[in-house]
Backbone bond lengths (Angstrom), bond angles and torsions (degrees), N, CA, C in turn:
res aa  C-N    CA-C-N  psi(-1)  N-CA   C-N-CA  omega(-1)  CA-C   N-CA-C  phi
1 M - - - 1.448 - - 1.509 108.61 -
2 N 1.333 117.68 119.39 1.465 120.13 179.45 1.556 109.99 -81.62
3 L 1.383 112.02 176.19 1.496 116.07 -173.23 1.503 111.56 -64.15
4 E 1.310 116.72 -39.02 1.540 119.15 -179.87 1.532 111.55 -63.04
5 E 1.365 116.69 -41.45 1.466 121.10 177.25 1.429 112.56 -64.95
6 L 1.380 115.83 -37.72 1.436 120.44 -179.04 1.543 110.00 -64.31
7 V 1.357 115.25 -42.27 1.518 118.08 -179.08 1.530 109.87 -66.12
8 L 1.372 114.66 -44.78 1.447 116.45 179.45 1.512 115.89 -63.08
9 K 1.325 117.31 -35.42 1.448 122.35 174.80 1.558 111.75 -62.40
10 S 1.367 111.83 -43.70 1.493 115.45 -178.40 1.536 110.63 -66.69
11 L 1.362 114.71 -46.03 1.476 116.43 -178.28 1.508 114.51 -68.16
12 G 1.328 114.76 -23.76 1.468 118.63 177.16 1.537 114.82 -63.85
13 K 1.360 114.27 -19.22 1.468 120.32 178.95 1.515 109.92 -87.45
14 R 1.312 120.53 -14.79 1.422 119.38 -168.31 1.524 116.87 -72.52
15 P 1.279 125.02 -33.04 1.425 124.02 177.34 1.515 112.75 -51.31
16 L 1.362 115.38 -50.97 1.465 119.92 -179.30 1.531 110.92 -63.17
17 L 1.339 114.05 -39.34 1.498 118.68 179.64 1.466 112.63 -67.67
18 R 1.405 117.80 -33.12 1.438 120.71 178.15 1.583 110.92 -71.79
19 E 1.303 116.21 -34.00 1.430 120.06 173.55 1.522 112.37 -63.46
20 K 1.274 115.77 -35.72 1.489 120.13 176.67 1.535 109.21 -66.67
21 I 1.350 115.32 -43.72 1.436 120.11 178.35 1.609 111.22 -62.85
22 K 1.324 115.34 -40.37 1.413 119.84 175.32 1.507 114.03 -58.04
23 E 1.334 117.66 -44.73 1.446 122.62 -179.92 1.520 110.46 -68.46
24 E 1.330 116.55 -37.79 1.440 118.43 176.95 1.503 114.23 -63.08
25 R 1.367 114.18 -41.40 1.480 118.76 178.92 1.522 111.63 -68.41
26 K 1.350 114.70 -39.90 1.507 116.80 177.97 1.554 111.26 -60.29
27 N 1.331 115.52 -44.34 1.412 119.47 -178.51 1.553 111.50 -65.95
28 K 1.353 112.90 -34.26 1.414 117.51 179.30 1.585 113.53 -65.18
29 I 1.321 114.75 -45.36 1.417 118.87 -177.74 1.604 111.86 -74.73
30 Y 1.315 113.23 -32.44 1.459 118.29 179.37 1.507 111.90 -65.08
31 S 1.329 114.54 -33.30 1.529 119.20 179.24 1.536 109.06 -84.92
32 S 1.346 118.14 -18.25 1.470 119.85 -172.94 1.535 113.26 -100.42
33 I 1.388 118.20 -27.90 1.420 119.97 -172.65 1.514 110.56 -124.05
34 E 1.304 117.44 116.97 1.439 124.00 -176.51 1.537 110.86 -61.93
35 N 1.326 119.76 136.14 1.474 126.75 172.32 1.529 113.84 74.30
36 I 1.349 119.38 -5.36 1.445 118.67 -174.95 1.533 109.58 -70.85
37 E 1.336 117.82 -30.20 1.456 117.67 -178.79 1.540 110.20 -66.54
38 N 1.334 118.52 -38.18 1.400 121.07 176.23 1.534 114.74 -61.75
39 L 1.377 112.25 -43.26 1.371 119.22 179.78 1.606 112.73 -62.18
40 I 1.334 115.64 -40.58 1.423 121.52 -179.71 1.569 109.63 -67.82
41 S 1.318 114.82 -36.83 1.489 120.70 -179.20 1.519 107.91 -65.37
42 K 1.374 117.32 -43.92 1.492 121.33 178.53 1.503 109.28 -66.50
43 K 1.277 120.03 -38.89 1.448 123.87 179.18 1.530 108.90 -59.79
44 N 1.335 118.56 -47.71 1.416 122.68 -178.02 1.525 110.75 -66.44
45 E 1.305 119.88 -36.22 1.481 123.74 179.09 1.524 107.85 -65.41
46 L 1.368 117.28 -45.98 1.454 121.26 178.56 1.482 112.44 -60.42
47 A 1.330 117.07 -40.72 1.465 122.76 -179.12 1.544 109.94 -61.21
48 T 1.319 114.57 -42.51 1.516 117.32 175.85 1.512 112.89 -64.73
49 K 1.336 114.80 -41.04 1.494 119.83 -177.80 1.510 108.62 -67.31
50 I 1.354 119.50 -41.34 1.493 121.68 -179.81 1.521 109.59 -66.58
51 M 1.294 119.26 -35.59 1.455 121.32 178.86 1.519 111.30 -64.74
52 K 1.325 116.95 -45.50 1.439 123.42 -179.47 1.488 108.66 -64.47
53 S 1.333 120.98 -43.84 1.433 125.72 -178.54 1.568 110.68 -62.64
54 T 1.324 114.49 -40.70 1.410 120.91 -179.69 1.540 111.53 -65.83
55 L 1.316 116.84 -38.32 1.475 122.91 177.41 1.527 110.44 -65.18
56 L 1.355 115.37 -32.60 1.448 118.51 -176.34 1.545 113.71 -99.15
57 N 1.363 112.69 11.58 1.464 122.43 -177.18 1.513 116.02 53.28
58 L 1.375 115.35 38.13 1.475 122.05 177.53 1.486 110.47 -95.66
59 D 1.308 115.59 156.85 1.445 122.09 -177.13 1.582 105.77 -73.01
60 C 1.315 116.65 128.80 1.465 120.06 -179.94 1.528 111.92 -132.76
61 S 1.363 113.18 20.89 1.525 119.98 -175.04 1.538 109.27 -57.55
62 K 1.317 116.70 -47.56 1.465 120.01 -176.16 1.601 110.04 -62.18
63 D 1.260 113.89 -42.87 1.486 120.56 175.59 1.520 112.08 -58.45
64 R 1.305 115.58 -38.76 1.429 121.42 178.13 1.490 115.15 -64.18
65 V 1.349 112.53 -41.06 1.459 120.30 177.63 1.531 112.17 -64.12
66 E 1.354 110.80 -43.73 1.471 118.20 179.26 1.540 110.89 -66.59
67 F 1.271 116.67 -37.10 1.448 123.38 176.67 1.529 113.03 -60.11
68 E 1.330 113.58 -47.72 1.456 117.94 -179.85 1.491 112.82 -70.23
69 K 1.354 116.73 -29.33 1.451 117.87 175.40 1.475 113.90 -69.30
70 I 1.301 115.70 -38.86 1.502 120.79 177.20 1.530 109.26 -67.04
71 E 1.324 116.49 -43.94 1.467 123.77 179.49 1.538 110.18 -54.81
72 K 1.380 115.04 -45.65 1.454 120.95 178.53 1.510 111.01 -65.49
73 S 1.326 118.14 -38.00 1.521 119.00 178.17 1.476 110.25 -66.27
74 I 1.304 119.42 -37.33 1.500 123.69 177.14 1.503 110.94 -63.51
75 D 1.295 114.62 -45.56 1.539 118.45 179.94 1.509 109.39 -63.84
76 E 1.291 119.04 -38.94 1.527 120.22 -178.76 1.444 110.79 -69.93
77 L 1.415 119.36 -35.67 1.437 119.56 177.57 1.528 112.54 -69.18
78 L 1.330 115.59 -36.28 1.468 121.20 179.28 1.573 109.31 -64.14
79 L 1.303 115.63 -47.72 1.474 119.53 -178.88 1.532 112.06 -65.19
80 K 1.288 113.80 -41.23 1.469 117.82 179.77 1.475 115.58 -64.09
81 N 1.405 114.57 -23.96 1.475 117.80 -179.07 1.532 111.83 -107.46
82 G 1.376 115.34 18.89 1.424 119.09 173.61 1.476 119.30 86.05
83 F 1.328 115.90 12.63 1.478 121.83 175.36 1.485 110.87 -105.40
84 S 1.343 118.14 154.46 1.394 124.77 177.56 1.566 109.11 -79.24
85 K 1.341 119.88 155.51 1.416 121.67 177.44 1.490 113.21 -62.26
86 E 1.357 118.32 -27.39 1.438 124.57 179.38 1.518 114.00 -90.13
87 Y 1.311 118.72 10.87 1.395 123.75 -175.82 1.486 117.15 -55.89
88 L 1.386 113.75 -36.82 1.476 121.41 179.76 1.535 113.42 -100.55
89 N 1.371 116.52 -0.13 1.430 118.14 -178.36 1.546 115.04 -113.48
90 K 1.325 114.85 -28.55 1.518 118.06 -179.01 1.533 105.00 -123.21
91 Y 1.321 114.24 117.46 1.442 119.27 175.08 1.510 106.45 -152.41
92 Y 1.345 110.59 136.80 1.491 119.96 -178.15 1.489 112.27 -128.59
93 V 1.312 116.10 149.93 1.466 118.45 171.28 1.482 111.63 -64.38
94 C 1.366 114.92 -35.89 1.451 121.07 177.58 1.510 107.78 -125.21
95 E 1.324 116.96 105.97 1.477 120.77 179.51 1.539 111.73 -67.27
96 K 1.324 116.97 -22.31 1.477 121.46 -178.71 1.525 113.06 -66.58
97 C 1.305 115.85 -49.12 1.483 120.57 -173.96 1.588 109.16 -105.50
98 K 1.365 117.34 -1.69 1.444 123.36 -175.20 1.543 112.80 53.03
99 D 1.304 114.77 35.66 1.454 122.18 176.61 1.538 113.17 63.70
100 T 1.313 114.67 34.04 1.480 119.27 173.92 1.531 107.17 -96.54
101 G 1.314 118.66 -25.03 1.444 122.56 -176.17 1.500 111.90 93.00
102 Y 1.308 118.97 -7.90 1.443 119.25 -178.39 1.609 110.78 -132.37
103 Y 1.283 112.91 145.36 1.501 116.96 178.96 1.545 107.53 -142.13
104 N 1.286 114.74 128.79 1.472 121.98 -176.81 1.539 113.35 51.12
105 G 1.343 116.79 41.42 1.430 121.80 177.87 1.504 115.54 79.24
106 S 1.302 120.29 0.33 1.482 122.35 179.16 1.516 109.41 -124.15
107 V 1.321 115.95 160.74 1.456 121.91 -179.55 1.557 108.13 -64.93
108 C 1.296 116.76 132.65 1.477 121.05 -174.27 1.479 110.59 -71.64
109 N 1.313 115.04 154.66 1.498 122.37 -179.96 1.515 111.11 -62.01
110 C 1.306 115.92 -25.38 1.517 119.26 -179.03 1.493 112.17 -65.38
111 I 1.296 118.91 -26.44 1.472 122.91 175.40 1.536 111.47 -65.60
112 M 1.379 111.84 -47.48 1.458 114.27 177.29 1.507 113.42 -65.14
113 K 1.342 115.20 -32.39 1.489 118.29 177.99 1.555 111.00 -64.11
114 D 1.303 114.10 -42.07 1.482 119.27 176.69 1.559 109.65 -61.21
115 L 1.289 116.39 -42.54 1.447 118.92 179.08 1.518 110.77 -60.98
116 V 1.323 116.59 -48.32 1.444 120.79 179.30 1.517 111.54 -59.75
117 D 1.371 116.01 -43.39 1.474 117.91 179.72 1.567 112.30 -62.56
118 D 1.338 115.94 -35.47 1.455 119.70 176.54 1.601 110.08 -66.58
119 R 1.308 114.47 -41.69 1.470 119.29 -179.58 1.510 110.25 -65.82
120 V 1.356 119.67 -40.85 1.399 122.84 177.78 1.523 112.00 -62.97
121 L 1.284 115.91 -42.99 1.465 121.41 177.52 1.466 115.52 -56.70
122 E 1.361 113.60 -46.22 1.481 118.38 -178.23 1.526 111.92 -78.41
123 S 1.352 117.87 -15.20 1.488 120.35 -177.27 1.506 108.82 -78.47
124 G 1.375 119.07 -24.09 1.446 121.08 -178.55 1.439 110.69 90.34
125 F 1.355 122.24 9.63 1.469 126.30 -176.16 1.494 108.70 -78.38
126 S 1.304 115.98 136.81 1.498 124.98 171.58 1.569 108.11 -82.53
127 N 1.320 116.51 166.81 1.425 121.42 173.63 1.571 110.85 -61.00
128 K 1.348 113.72 -36.26 1.431 117.46 177.01 1.517 113.96 -61.58
129 K 1.383 114.46 -45.06 1.401 119.57 175.70 1.528 114.85 -60.68
130 R 1.315 114.25 -28.59 1.516 118.91 -179.79 1.539 110.62 -67.87
131 E 1.340 115.83 -21.07 1.470 117.46 176.98 1.569 112.15 -79.65
132 Q 1.288 116.63 -10.44 1.458 120.14 179.08 1.497 111.23 -85.98
133 N 1.309 117.50 83.68 1.467 120.54 -174.81 1.519 109.52 -132.75
134 F 1.299 113.65 171.88 1.477 117.99 -178.55 1.586 113.31 -66.15
135 S 1.343 114.23 -28.32 1.444 116.87 -179.98 1.508 111.76 -65.37
136 N 1.328 118.10 -28.67 1.457 126.19 -178.76 1.494 112.90 -91.86
137 F 1.348 115.45 0.35 1.493 117.86 -173.30 1.491 108.68 -71.59
138 D 1.312 115.78 123.78 1.483 123.35 -177.31 1.581 111.49 -102.39
139 F 1.345 114.69 93.80 1.469 118.17 -178.58 1.460 113.92 -68.73
140 S 1.336 118.34 -15.56 1.459 118.94 179.71 1.545 113.40 -69.01
141 L 1.359 113.68 -14.68 1.502 118.13 179.25 1.493 112.11 -71.81
142 F 1.364 115.62 -16.98 1.432 119.72 -174.86 1.575 107.00 -97.37
143 E 1.269 115.23 104.57 1.510 120.03 -170.61 1.511 110.44 -112.99
144 G 1.280 116.74 149.94 1.461 120.75 169.28 1.499 111.41 73.63
145 N 1.354 114.49 -169.84 1.434 123.84 179.49 1.503 114.29 -108.22
146 F 1.354 117.95 160.82 1.472 118.72 172.18 1.528 106.98 -142.90
147 E 1.309 118.91 156.93 1.404 123.56 -179.39 1.500 109.91 -79.53
148 H 1.309 117.07 129.35 1.467 122.93 179.37 1.521 107.63 -147.08
149 V 1.307 115.97 126.22 1.462 124.25 -177.61 1.564 110.49 45.73
150 N 1.332 109.93 54.21 1.491 119.64 174.17 1.560 114.06 60.43
151 R 1.320 115.74 28.78 1.512 118.77 172.98 1.479 106.85 -152.19
152 L 1.379 111.87 159.31 1.489 119.45 177.61 1.473 111.59 -80.92
153 V 1.335 120.08 131.72 1.429 124.11 -178.43 1.553 105.85 -124.26
154 N 1.318 113.81 142.11 1.501 121.45 172.90 1.522 109.35 -71.64
155 S 1.346 115.57 122.13 1.458 120.97 -174.67 1.516 111.64 -61.30
156 R 1.346 117.52 -45.65 1.492 118.25 -176.24 1.524 109.65 -67.22
157 E 1.329 116.67 -44.50 1.509 116.68 -178.40 1.549 110.79 -63.36
158 Y 1.322 115.69 -34.61 1.438 120.08 -179.88 1.497 110.03 -64.57
159 M 1.331 116.08 -45.00 1.503 120.67 -177.54 1.526 109.82 -69.71
160 E 1.324 119.28 -36.32 1.449 117.94 177.34 1.495 112.55 -62.84
161 K 1.397 115.75 -38.89 1.465 118.85 178.01 1.554 109.69 -68.33
162 L 1.355 117.83 -37.20 1.448 120.44 -177.94 1.535 110.56 -66.86
163 V 1.341 117.07 -41.43 1.422 122.48 179.37 1.594 108.87 -60.47
164 N 1.357 114.75 -45.13 1.444 117.67 -177.74 1.565 110.34 -66.82
165 F 1.356 114.85 -36.80 1.405 119.17 175.17 1.528 111.93 -63.64
166 S 1.319 116.46 -39.64 1.504 122.02 179.45 1.542 111.61 -64.50
167 K 1.324 116.70 -39.52 1.417 119.67 176.04 1.526 113.22 -67.41
168 N 1.280 115.73 -39.68 1.525 121.17 176.11 1.526 109.57 -63.78
169 Y 1.295 116.99 -38.64 1.445 120.48 178.51 1.530 110.74 -61.45
170 C 1.387 112.58 -45.09 1.465 116.05 179.20 1.560 112.89 -64.40
171 D 1.313 114.42 -33.10 1.508 118.28 -179.83 1.471 114.27 -76.40
172 N 1.381 116.29 -6.90 1.497 119.62 -176.63 1.461 111.68 -130.53
173 L 1.306 117.89 40.91 1.488 121.07 -172.91 1.512 112.45 -59.26
174 K 1.283 116.76 -35.94 1.457 121.26 -173.27 1.546 112.06 -70.57
175 I 1.314 118.18 -24.19 1.398 120.30 -177.83 1.518 114.03 -105.41
176 N 1.299 119.57 -6.98 1.453 123.78 178.16 1.518 108.66 -68.35
177 D 1.336 116.39 132.84 1.482 118.01 175.07 1.575 111.57 -121.00
178 Y 1.307 111.96 32.70 1.462 117.93 177.50 1.494 108.31 -157.44
179 G 1.388 112.67 158.57 1.443 118.32 176.31 1.488 111.70 -101.15
180 L 1.314 118.20 177.97 1.474 121.54 -179.35 1.561 109.01 -116.60
181 F 1.267 114.40 141.68 1.449 120.62 -178.92 1.494 107.58 -127.80
182 F 1.398 115.49 106.99 1.470 121.55 -179.61 1.524 106.86 -94.74
183 Y 1.316 116.08 124.65 1.480 116.73 179.40 1.546 109.60 -135.50
184 G 1.250 115.95 161.62 1.474 124.79 -178.77 1.480 114.58 153.26
185 K 1.281 115.06 -175.87 1.529 117.98 179.77 1.524 110.96 -69.54
186 S 1.352 113.60 162.07 1.407 120.67 179.73 1.585 108.93 -63.32
187 G 1.335 114.59 139.48 1.456 119.30 177.26 1.519 112.42 82.58
188 A 1.336 118.44 11.92 1.494 119.56 -175.29 1.600 111.77 -86.47
189 G 1.346 116.42 -8.61 1.467 118.04 178.29 1.572 113.84 107.88
190 K 1.328 115.61 10.77 1.460 118.69 -178.59 1.528 111.74 -65.24
191 T 1.337 115.58 -50.92 1.473 118.88 -179.73 1.445 113.83 -63.57
192 Y 1.342 116.83 -40.36 1.478 119.43 177.47 1.513 109.89 -61.34
193 S 1.310 118.15 -43.06 1.499 121.07 -175.67 1.574 107.95 -64.05
194 A 1.300 114.55 -43.40 1.439 118.27 -177.64 1.528 110.28 -67.45
195 S 1.356 115.65 -37.80 1.480 121.34 177.83 1.525 109.09 -62.88
196 A 1.307 114.25 -42.97 1.462 118.99 179.88 1.522 114.24 -60.16
197 M 1.306 114.35 -33.52 1.503 118.91 174.78 1.473 111.28 -68.34
198 V 1.278 118.81 -41.17 1.500 125.25 178.04 1.516 107.70 -59.79
199 N 1.306 116.14 -48.85 1.497 122.14 -177.50 1.550 109.87 -65.90
200 Y 1.315 117.00 -37.88 1.463 122.08 177.78 1.593 109.31 -57.76
201 L 1.315 114.47 -42.95 1.452 118.22 -179.82 1.556 114.04 -77.20
202 L 1.311 116.35 -36.26 1.487 120.86 176.27 1.485 110.98 -61.08
203 D 1.293 117.86 -41.05 1.444 124.94 -176.04 1.534 108.86 -66.70
204 K 1.390 118.35 -20.34 1.437 122.68 177.04 1.518 111.49 -94.95
205 G 1.386 115.78 2.79 1.435 119.36 -179.77 1.564 113.49 83.20
206 K 1.361 113.99 15.12 1.446 115.57 -178.24 1.502 110.84 -91.90
207 R 1.335 115.90 159.26 1.442 117.96 178.14 1.542 111.55 -85.03
208 A 1.346 117.31 136.60 1.419 122.62 178.24 1.489 108.89 -154.71
209 C 1.339 114.85 155.09 1.452 120.04 -177.00 1.577 110.18 -138.43
210 F 1.312 113.91 140.27 1.521 120.73 178.71 1.501 103.30 -124.41
211 I 1.323 114.54 128.92 1.448 123.27 174.93 1.486 111.57 -149.01
212 T 1.352 115.03 138.09 1.489 115.02 178.49 1.547 107.93 -78.32
213 A 1.364 115.43 158.30 1.429 119.36 -179.11 1.598 109.33 -60.75
214 T 1.319 114.67 -37.96 1.464 117.52 -179.83 1.510 111.00 -60.22
215 E 1.362 114.27 -44.81 1.468 117.76 -179.95 1.488 113.38 -64.51
216 F 1.352 116.39 -36.79 1.465 122.35 178.37 1.519 110.71 -62.49
217 F 1.327 115.89 -53.23 1.465 118.97 -178.38 1.501 113.70 -62.11
218 E 1.372 114.34 -38.95 1.487 117.59 176.36 1.512 110.96 -63.51
219 L 1.341 117.44 -40.01 1.474 120.36 179.86 1.500 110.34 -61.99
220 M 1.318 115.91 -43.87 1.473 119.28 -177.06 1.579 108.92 -70.10
221 A 1.297 120.81 -37.10 1.417 122.35 178.69 1.546 110.83 -67.73
222 N 1.334 116.22 -39.82 1.450 120.62 179.95 1.544 108.73 -65.55
223 Y 1.337 118.01 -37.59 1.405 120.95 -179.24 1.563 109.20 -69.69
224 S 1.279 118.37 -40.79 1.423 123.80 -179.70 1.523 114.24 -60.32
225 Y 1.353 114.35 -33.88 1.459 117.38 -172.53 1.569 112.58 -111.66
226 S 1.362 115.12 7.93 1.487 119.36 177.64 1.479 112.94 -83.13
227 F 1.347 117.10 158.41 1.413 121.11 174.06 1.525 111.59 -76.16
228 Y 1.289 117.86 162.67 1.450 122.64 -176.05 1.520 114.92 -51.80
229 R 1.366 116.92 -44.83 1.420 121.60 -177.73 1.544 112.74 -65.65
230 D 1.348 115.62 -22.72 1.486 116.74 -177.22 1.559 111.12 -94.15
231 K 1.328 115.48 -7.37 1.536 119.22 -176.13 1.472 116.12 -73.21
232 K 1.333 118.33 -28.34 1.440 119.42 -170.72 1.510 113.41 -61.50
233 E 1.381 117.85 -46.28 1.475 119.45 -179.43 1.505 110.16 -68.01
234 L 1.379 117.72 -37.21 1.430 119.43 176.42 1.524 111.86 -67.07
235 Q 1.300 117.04 -35.54 1.469 122.50 179.98 1.509 111.43 -61.66
236 D 1.377 114.81 -45.35 1.398 118.38 179.84 1.528 115.06 -61.40
237 R 1.344 115.27 -37.57 1.462 119.64 174.06 1.511 113.57 -66.80
238 I 1.338 115.75 -41.11 1.447 119.46 176.13 1.483 112.40 -64.32
239 D 1.297 117.84 -43.18 1.506 122.36 178.41 1.575 108.71 -60.09
240 F 1.359 116.50 -41.17 1.439 116.14 176.95 1.543 114.82 -64.11
241 I 1.292 115.00 -40.06 1.487 119.69 176.48 1.536 111.69 -62.06
242 R 1.325 111.88 -45.10 1.469 115.25 -179.98 1.510 117.80 -66.41
243 N 1.372 114.87 -31.78 1.454 118.86 -174.22 1.538 115.35 -108.54
244 V 1.279 120.09 -4.02 1.451 119.41 -177.97 1.525 109.34 -68.63
245 N 1.373 113.65 142.44 1.445 118.97 -173.21 1.576 113.64 -59.22
246 F 1.275 117.14 -32.76 1.449 122.19 -175.24 1.505 108.70 -135.89
247 L 1.351 117.36 119.63 1.422 121.65 -176.94 1.542 110.09 -128.09
248 V 1.373 115.10 133.86 1.467 121.52 170.70 1.497 110.82 -108.49
249 I 1.307 118.27 124.01 1.434 124.80 168.65 1.533 107.66 -101.97
250 D 1.293 115.25 109.58 1.486 117.89 -174.40 1.542 112.94 -95.58
251 D 1.324 113.73 140.53 1.488 119.74 170.35 1.487 114.09 66.56
252 L 1.376 115.61 39.18 1.489 118.20 178.21 1.480 111.00 -65.17
253 G 1.313 113.28 134.00 1.497 119.58 -176.46 1.525 114.01 105.95
254 N 1.330 112.70 -14.34 1.535 116.14 179.61 1.460 113.26 -97.82
255 E 1.361 117.11 2.50 1.440 120.59 178.68 1.558 110.43 -79.11
256 I 1.360 115.16 162.81 1.400 119.97 177.52 1.571 107.69 -70.19
257 S 1.286 117.65 135.42 1.472 120.62 -177.64 1.524 110.14 -68.60
258 N 1.337 112.08 138.34 1.469 117.75 -179.07 1.536 108.61 -150.34
259 K 1.289 117.04 138.93 1.472 122.47 -174.00 1.567 109.74 -57.98
260 N 1.301 121.12 -21.75 1.460 121.68 -175.30 1.483 109.60 -93.91
261 N 1.322 122.87 -11.20 1.460 123.33 -171.10 1.546 109.84 -63.39
262 N 1.352 119.82 -34.67 1.448 120.41 -179.45 1.538 110.38 -64.87
263 S 1.360 117.23 -42.29 1.491 118.49 -179.88 1.509 110.83 -68.99
264 F 1.323 118.03 -38.46 1.468 121.70 -178.45 1.526 109.95 -64.03
265 L 1.351 116.88 -45.58 1.450 121.08 179.46 1.468 112.86 -70.51
266 S 1.308 118.27 -41.79 1.481 122.08 -179.62 1.495 110.17 -64.55
267 S 1.304 121.12 -41.51 1.449 124.92 178.12 1.552 112.12 -64.17
268 L 1.359 116.91 -38.92 1.458 120.70 179.32 1.493 109.78 -67.78
269 L 1.379 118.12 -51.84 1.470 120.72 -176.30 1.478 113.14 -65.86
270 D 1.388 117.01 -37.96 1.475 118.74 178.25 1.517 109.71 -61.24
271 Y 1.299 117.12 -47.31 1.479 124.54 -178.41 1.473 110.30 -58.56
272 R 1.353 117.42 -49.99 1.444 120.58 -176.97 1.536 110.79 -68.32
273 F 1.266 118.46 -37.62 1.494 118.88 -179.72 1.528 109.23 -67.28
274 E 1.355 118.97 -40.06 1.456 119.61 179.94 1.492 111.15 -66.67
275 K 1.274 118.53 -30.63 1.486 123.66 -179.12 1.575 112.25 -83.73
276 G 1.297 115.33 -9.52 1.467 119.36 -179.25 1.537 111.86 74.94
277 L 1.300 117.11 33.23 1.448 122.14 -176.53 1.515 109.76 -95.37
278 N 1.330 118.05 148.85 1.431 121.12 -176.21 1.542 115.44 -92.80
279 T 1.311 112.74 132.95 1.524 118.22 -175.62 1.506 108.66 -133.52
280 V 1.363 113.19 135.14 1.442 120.20 173.77 1.532 107.92 -118.31
281 I 1.324 117.82 133.40 1.456 123.41 178.86 1.570 108.20 -117.65
282 T 1.260 115.88 136.35 1.509 119.62 170.06 1.435 107.57 -115.77
283 S 1.336 115.64 145.92 1.521 121.31 -176.71 1.476 112.47 -164.84
284 N 1.309 114.78 158.44 1.511 121.16 170.22 1.517 110.71 -85.71
285 L 1.354 114.41 -4.60 1.469 119.02 -176.20 1.544 108.70 -94.48
286 S 1.335 114.76 140.03 1.508 118.10 172.18 1.503 107.51 -87.58
287 E 1.339 114.25 173.83 1.442 117.67 -178.38 1.580 112.12 -63.19
288 Y 1.316 114.62 -25.55 1.481 117.17 177.24 1.517 114.87 -80.70
289 D 1.344 114.78 -17.81 1.545 118.83 178.39 1.563 108.21 -84.45
290 L 1.320 121.19 -18.09 1.457 119.89 -171.17 1.502 113.07 -58.84
291 A 1.302 120.27 -38.51 1.427 125.65 -176.49 1.482 111.54 -65.37
292 E 1.326 117.09 -19.84 1.526 120.07 -178.77 1.528 107.40 -81.41
293 Y 1.341 119.38 -23.61 1.447 123.24 -172.17 1.509 111.28 -104.94
294 Y 1.329 115.99 -29.82 1.505 118.99 -172.69 1.519 105.57 -130.74
295 D 1.339 113.20 162.34 1.469 118.02 -179.82 1.512 109.89 -71.01
296 S 1.322 117.07 167.57 1.444 124.92 -172.92 1.558 110.80 -60.66
297 R 1.297 117.58 -32.47 1.468 119.46 179.31 1.477 112.14 -65.21
298 V 1.368 118.46 -46.00 1.411 122.36 -179.60 1.495 111.54 -67.64
299 A 1.340 117.55 -45.30 1.435 124.74 179.15 1.525 110.32 -60.26
300 S 1.291 117.24 -43.28 1.437 122.37 179.64 1.514 111.74 -67.14
301 R 1.320 117.57 -43.21 1.438 122.87 176.89 1.514 113.44 -58.35
302 I 1.319 114.69 -43.86 1.493 119.11 178.76 1.548 110.40 -69.35
303 R 1.296 117.36 -45.91 1.498 119.66 -178.05 1.501 109.75 -64.49
304 G 1.326 118.74 -31.82 1.449 122.58 -174.71 1.530 112.96 -83.43
305 N 1.318 116.70 -25.21 1.503 116.78 -173.71 1.512 114.93 -119.28
306 F 1.276 118.89 7.34 1.450 123.48 -179.67 1.500 112.30 -125.37
307 K 1.305 115.23 145.91 1.500 121.38 170.35 1.504 108.19 -94.09
308 F 1.297 116.61 134.40 1.445 122.00 -172.86 1.517 110.92 -101.94
309 F 1.340 115.52 130.43 1.418 122.42 178.56 1.533 110.67 -128.19
310 V 1.352 114.85 117.00 1.476 117.14 -179.50 1.545 105.18 -86.00
311 F 1.333 114.67 152.99 1.450 124.00 175.97 1.481 111.01 -104.38
312 P 1.335 118.92 137.18 1.454 121.27 179.72 1.531 110.58 -52.16
313 P 1.362 115.59 135.31 1.499 120.33 -171.54 1.559 110.77 -77.39
314 S 1.323 115.46 76.56 1.466 119.19 174.70 1.525 107.42 -138.38
315 D 1.370 115.40 134.86 1.399 120.42 -178.95 1.559 110.92 -84.88
316 L 1.329 115.89 97.35 1.465 119.77 -173.13 1.478 110.58 -70.05
317 R 1.366 118.08 -22.39 1.463 118.90 -179.49 1.485 113.21 -63.35
318 E 1.340 117.49 -28.63 1.446 121.42 177.66 1.549 111.55 -67.14
319 K 1.333 114.02 -23.41 1.459 120.93 -174.81 1.518 110.11 -91.74
320 I 1.353 118.01 -33.32 1.494 120.22 -171.05 1.525 112.08 -122.30
321 G 1.314 118.84 1.10 1.469 119.11 177.09 1.578 109.71 127.64
322 K 1.317 116.69 127.55 1.491 118.08 -176.65 1.476 113.95 -72.34
323 N 1.299 121.66 -14.00 1.403 124.21 -176.35 1.537 112.02 -88.05
324 I 1.312 118.67 1.80 1.445 121.87 -178.33 1.521 111.38 -95.87
325 K 1.293 115.94 126.35 1.465 121.14 -178.63 1.546 109.55 -80.46
326 L 1.325 115.79 117.63 1.442 122.26 -177.14 1.574 110.39 -120.90
């Protein structure tokens, strides 16, 4: 989608949104200003009457005088109660560009916001997940050292480097030829880090998707056993997951074991690797544990096409709240 198409798509939504704003404003002044609803109703009736009289070449001078009198009364009530005279007549989704899509010769920020909102909607992210971003990443939670590749590593320094690496990975999606595999104990920050990558891309207007392994396998099973008429909606979701530029599969290995899981996962990973698409997997399983849960083809595909990053073994949920998914 080029820039012009993006602007047109965004502006195409505005008429309905303006109607919503209009109704909200009407309800606000009706509840705030006594008698104004009756005056507006009379004004609208007179406007209709004047229009009909004009079409029939009838005298409507008295109605015009009455119309102007009521209009003046409405304006006075609006001003007296802190509203502008144009409060019910001029309303925009974006006051900055007045819903033109452009401001000072450039595309308005509201267009990018619409794009981001669309990307967030299709990503499946909740408002809570939107809070899991790099800006809110608290490195102070990573304390002490941990053993990594036969040596002691400072947890905080390690995570600072991993976050920088993750950002760089997101900035170079087109040239990456490998996926990322985040593993470690529960509550170590794997899900949060993967979510932060998704948010980093969404904020740039990029397409990204986050799905748990359980949700993915359930989706594939439902598709396999559904009737033809039910498949279309499921197929659209599956196609998006297969083709989205950046995909996170969260908590792999925590799903209920099923004989079809290997083929579902193998098919997805093979397809995405062949298309050069970026995939991040989070799991409690290390690369050496994979063969115990999945067949050799799946384990080999993951080990051969993903870079593995262990997370320092600290349960961050105990520090910031047990109800937080990390």
